[in-house]
C-alpha positions in Angstrom: 0.0 0.0 0.0 1.4 3.4 -0.9 1.9 6.1 1.7 -1.0 8.2 0.3 -3.4 5.1 0.7 -2.2 4.6 4.3 -2.8 8.2 5.1 -6.2 8.0 3.5 -7.2 4.9 5.5 -5.9 6.4 8.7 -7.9 9.6 8.3 -11.0 7.5 7.3 -10.8 5.3 10.5 -10.3 8.3 12.6 -13.4 10.2 11.1 -15.6 7.0 11.2 -14.3 5.4 14.5 -17.7 5.2 16.1 -19.4 3.6 12.9 -16.5 1.2 12.6 -16.5 0.2 16.3 -20.3 -0.3 16.3 -20.1 -2.7 13.2 -17.1 -4.5 14.7 -18.8 -5.0 18.1 -22.0 -6.3 16.1 -20.1 -8.9 14.3 -17.9 -9.7 17.3 -20.8 -11.1 19.3 -22.0 -13.3 16.5 -18.7 -14.5 15.4 -17.3 -15.2 18.9 -20.3 -16.3 20.8 -23.0 -17.0 18.4 -25.4 -14.3 19.6 -26.5 -11.0 18.4 -25.5 -7.8 20.0 -29.2 -7.4 21.2 -29.0 -10.8 22.9 -25.7 -9.8 24.5 -27.2 -6.6 26.0 -30.2 -8.6 27.2 -27.6 -10.6 29.3 -26.3 -7.4 30.7 -29.8 -6.2 31.4 -30.7 -9.5 33.3 -27.4 -9.0 35.3 -28.7 -5.6 36.5 -25.8 -4.0 34.4 -23.4 -5.4 37.0 -20.6 -8.0 37.0 -22.2 -11.2 38.3 -19.2 -12.0 40.6 -18.0 -8.7 42.1 -21.1 -6.6 41.4 -19.2 -3.7 39.9 -21.4 -1.6 37.6 -20.6 -1.7 33.9 -19.6 1.6 32.4 -18.0 2.8 29.2 -14.6 2.5 30.8 -15.6 -0.9 32.3 -17.6 -2.7 29.6 -19.2 -6.1 30.2 -17.4 -9.2 28.9 -19.3 -12.2 27.8 -18.3 -15.2 30.2 -18.3 -18.6 28.4 -17.1 -22.2 29.0 -14.1 -22.5 26.7 -14.6 -26.2 26.3 -18.3 -26.2 25.4 -18.8 -22.5 24.3 -21.8 -22.2 26.5 -22.4 -18.7 27.8 -22.7 -18.3 31.6 -23.2 -14.6 31.8 -21.5 -11.3 31.9 -18.5 -10.2 34.0 -16.2 -7.3 34.4 -12.8 -7.6 32.8 -11.0 -8.4 36.0 -13.4 -11.3 37.0 -13.5 -12.7 33.5 -9.7 -12.6 33.2 -9.4 -14.1 36.7 -11.5 -17.1 35.7 -9.3 -17.6 32.6 -6.1 -17.3 34.5 -7.2 -20.2 36.7 -8.2 -22.1 33.5 -11.8 -22.3 34.7 -10.4 -25.0 37.0 -12.8 -25.3 40.2 -10.2 -27.2 42.2 -7.6 -24.5 41.7 -10.2 -21.8 42.6 -11.0 -23.8 45.8 -7.2 -23.9 46.6 -7.0 -20.2 46.1 -9.9 -19.6 48.4 -8.2 -21.8 51.1 -5.1 -19.8 50.6 -6.7 -16.5 51.0 -8.4 -17.7 54.2 
């Protein structure tokens, strides 16, 4: 790609960021989880717009993350980034989580 094309694309993406992000989010839910953006928002609504583990409210700076079983793909609910990452870092292993709870006590 020539420099003038790169510059054009850069300017286009900056000028159309909201439209591009909305389109990307819409396809992300379908591609990644097999649900529509509307179904994802319904999960957030059912959770009271809060993380289902720690209860922190979802904001633009702290958006909801779809939590799913990595083996089966089954959606469990919506979590904040920290709780979702925490489960992932423990490889969704219940025994490891129990050991961590005993350690914390």
